[in-house]
N, C-alpha and C positions, 0 to 999 in steps of 0.2 A: 269853514275850512278854507285855507288858502289853496287856490288851484295851482297845480303843477303841470308841466315844468316851468322854469323861470328864465326870463332874460335878466341878467345881472347888470344893474346900472352902476357904473363906476364914476360917472360924472367927471369932475375935474380933480379927482383925488390926487394930492401932490406926490404920494409915494405908495408903496405896496402895503405898508402897515395901515394906512388910512382906509384901505379897501378890505379890512380884515373880515367884515361881515360876508362879503361876496367870496372871499378866499375860503372861509370856513365852509360855506355851502358847497363850493366847488370841490373841496378836499373830502368832505364827508358825505355829501349827497350828489355825486357827479351826474347821476342819472336825471337829476332835476335841473341841471345847468345847461341850457341850450346854447347860450352864447353870452357875450358881453357887449355893453353899449358904453363907449368912451367918448367924452367930449374933447374938444381941442385943449391941449395942455395937460391932459391926464398923464400922471406919472406912474400909474399902476397898470399891470397887465397880468391877467390870470392864465394866459396861454390858451384861452378859448377863442373861438371865431368871433371877430368883430362883426356886429350886425347892426343894421338900422332897424327901425321898428317894423317895417313891412317884411324884411327878410326874417326877422325873428318870429313874426306871426305865421309866416309860411312854413317855418321850421317846427311849428307846434307850440311855441311859448304862449302861456296863458296869463302869467302875472309878471309884471316888471317889479323886481325887488330892488329897493334902494340899498345897495351893498356897501355904502360908505359910512364910516363912523367918524364924523368930524368933531372937533372940539365944540361943545355946546349943543351938538345935534340939531343943526338948523338947515332948512331948505333955502337955498340961494335962489335969487330971481332967474339965474341962468338955468338951474335945474328945472324950475317951474315950467318953462316952455316945453321941455321934453316930457315932463309928467302929464301935462295937459294933452300933448300930442299922443302920448301913449294911451290915455283913456279914449281919445277919439278913434284911435286905431283898433280898439277893442280889448286892450289889456286891463286887468285889475291891477291895483297898486298895493304893494306891501312895504312897510317901513318900520324900523325900530328906532327912529330918531325921537328925541324929546319934542321936537317941533312936529306936532301931530298933523297927519294928512287931513283928518276930520275938522281941524281948526283953520283950514285954508279955504275961504269961501269960494274961490274960483275953482279949486279942485272938487269941492263938494257939488257945485253947480254942474260941472261937466260930468261927474260921476252919475248924478241923478238923471241928467239928460240922456246919457248913453247906456244906463242900466249897469254900470260897472261898480265893483266893490272897492272900498278903501279899507285896508287892514293895518291898524296900528298895533304892532305886537308889544309895544312898550307901555301898554295901558293895563294896569291891574284889573282883573275881572272877578276877584274874590275879596270878600271882607275878611282880611287876615286878622288873626287874634294877636293879642299881646303875648310875648314869649313868657314861658313859665320856668324854663330850665329843667323841666322834668326829664328824668332818664328814660330813654326809649329803647325798645328791643331792636335787635339788628345792629349792624356796624356801619360806620360812616368814614369816608376819606375825603379830605379837602386839600387841594393844591393852593398854596399861598405864595405870592410872588415878591421878588425884590422890586418889581415895578409893574405897571399896567402893561397889558399886551405882550406878555413874555411866554405864553403858551400854556396857560392853566387849563383852558377849555380843551385844547388838543391833548393834553396829558390825560384828562379824565376820559375823553372819548376813546383814546387809544387803549387805555387800561380796560374800559368796559368791553371793547371788542375782544381783547386778548382773554379776559376773564370768562366771557361767554364761550369762547372757543375751547377753553379748558373745562367747561362744564360748571364753572363757579356761578353763583347767583350774584348778579350785579346790575345796577340801574344808574344810568347817567341822569343827573338831576340838573336841568338847565336853569340858570339864573340870569341870563342876559339875552339880548335880542338875537344874536347869532345862534346860540344854543336852541332857543325856541323855534327859530326858522328851520333848524336842522331836524329837530326831533318832533316838532308839532305841539309842544306843551312845556310848561314850566312857570317860573315866577320872574317877571321883569323887575328885579330887585331894586335897581337904582331909581325906579319910578314909584316905589312904595313909600308912604309917609314914614318918616324916620322911626317913630315910636313902634311901628309894626313890622320893621324889616326883619328883626330876629324871629318874630312870631311867624312871618311868612316862610322862613327857612325851616322852622319846626314843622309847619304845615306841609311843606314840600318833602320832608324826610320823616314820615310817620313810623310807628312801630312796624317791625318786619321780622322775618325769620331770623333766628339767631346767627345763621351763617350767610345772611344776605348783606351785601355791601352797597350802600348808596355812594356814588361817586359824584360829589357836589361840585358844580362848576364854580371855580374861583373868580373873584372880581377884585379890581383895584390892587392896593398894596397898603399895608400898615405904615409904610414909610412915605406914601404919596400924600402930600399936603392937600390935594384936591379930593381924593377918593378913599381915604383911609376908613371912613365911616361904614361903607358898604362891606369892607373886609371884616371889620369887627362884628358886624351883624351876622356874617356867614360863620364866623368862628363860634360865637355864643349861641346862635340859633341852630347851627349844624351839630354842635357838640361832637366834633370829629374824634374818632379813636386814633386814626392815623393821619399824619400831615405829610404832604409832599412839598418840598421847597422847589420853586420854579425860578429860573434865572435866564437872562439873555446877556451873556458876558461881554458883548461888544458895545454896549450902550455907554456913551460918554456922560450922559445925564439922564435924569428921570424924564419920562415922556411928557412933553409940554411944560417942563420946569427946568429951564437951562441953568438955573443957579443951584440945583440940587443934584448931587452925585448919588448914584444907586448905592444901597447898602451892601455889605458883604453877606455871604451866605451864613457866616457865623453870627453876624448881628441879627439876621432874620430868625435863625434858629433860637437864639437866646431870648428874643422878644416874644415869639409866637407861642412857645411851649408854656410859659407861665400864664399867658392870657387864655390859652385853650384849656388849661387845667382849672380855671375858675369854674367851668361847668362840667368838665370831664377830667377828673384827677389822673386818669390813666393815659391821657393824650400824649403822643410823642411823635417826633419826626422819624419817618422810616425810610426816606429816600429823597433823591434829588433829580429833578427834571431840568435838563439843560437845552435851551433853544440854540442850536448851532447853525441856523440857516445862513448866516453870513460868514461861515468858515468853510475851508476846503475839507475834504473827507479826512485827510491826515491831521489837520489842525483840530477838527472836531473830536476825533478819537483820542488824541493826546490830551486835549483839554478835559474831556469827560473823565479820563483815567486819573488826571491830576486832581480833579474835584473829589473823586472817590477816595483817593489816598489821603487828601487833606482833611476831609470831613469824616472819614470812617463810616460812610454810608453808601449803599448802592446808588449809582448814578447812571443816567443814560439820556440820550435824546430820544424820547419815545416815538417821535414821528420818523426820525431818520434811522435809528438803530433798533427800534422796537421797544415796547414797554415791559419786556419780560422781567427785568430785574425789579421793577416796581411792583409788578403783580406777584412775584415771588415773595416780596416783603409782606404783602397782605396775606398770602397763603400761609406764611409762617407766623402770622401775628398772634 
C-alpha cells in the first residue's frame, strides 16, 4: 500500500496539463494532498502550498508522488536529485512513469539504505488473459476522446460520484496511473503487452448485477497517431453499452502532434459506434462531456448549449456544471 498523505512533485512541468497526475489527485483526493514541490521553471500550479521536503515531512506527508506525465514518461537528471533527497528525508516514492523507479540503481540503493519504498504503479501485477469478447452481465460506460487529456477520467469519476449519490450501482474502473493513485487499484493499461490489453479490460470489468454500471476510465484517442491502440483495447475489451464523447474545444492541434488537427465530435461519433458494435451490437453514444476549463463561464455555457443543439445529445462540463445530464442518460438507458 502507498502511504498517504502525499507531497505532489510537479518538477519542471512546462504547463498545467503536464501535471495532470498531480491535478487529478488534488481534485479527487484533496485529503491526501499536503502540498506541492515545484522546481525552477515549473509552469504548473495546483494552488497548494509550495513546500520543500522538510516542510512537507513536518506537515505529515509520507510519500512523494511524481505528479508529472511527460512525453515518454522519463525521469530527468534534475528530478533525480530531488528524488534521492526525498528518500533521504524519509519519504517513500510513487510514480506512474514508464521510466520505473526500480530500474534506477541510485534510487534503489538509497531506498534500501534508508528503508524506504519505491512504488511503480505502471507495472502490471496480474497475468491478464487474452480477450474472448464474451458478453458479460452488468452494464458498462466508456468515455472516448477527440484527443488525449481531454477529461475522460474526470467524466467517469464525476459520474460515479453522482450515481452513488442517487443510489445507483456504479464503480469507477481505473486504467491509468492517475486513476490508480486516486482509487488504489486498477489496470495500468498502457504498460500491458499489446496482445493482452483487451483481456485486461475484460478482467477489470467482470460479470456484475444487471443494474450495475462500470465506468471505465478512457485513454488516448482513436484519432491520435501515438495512442490509438490503447483506446481500441478499451472499446473491445470493455464492450461498453454507453459511450460518452469527450472534447476539449480550444485545442489547436492534437496533444504532442502539431501537424494533426483534432477531429470533430461528429467524426468521433461516426467512427466509434461501428467499432464498439463489433463486440456489443447495442453500443451507442449517449452524451457529450466538454472540457471548458479555458473558457469563461458565459463562453462555456454557450458552447455546451451549442454542442447539445448540434449533436442532438445531452452535453455538459461534468466538472464545472455537474454530470447530471450524463447520469440521466444512463438512468434512462
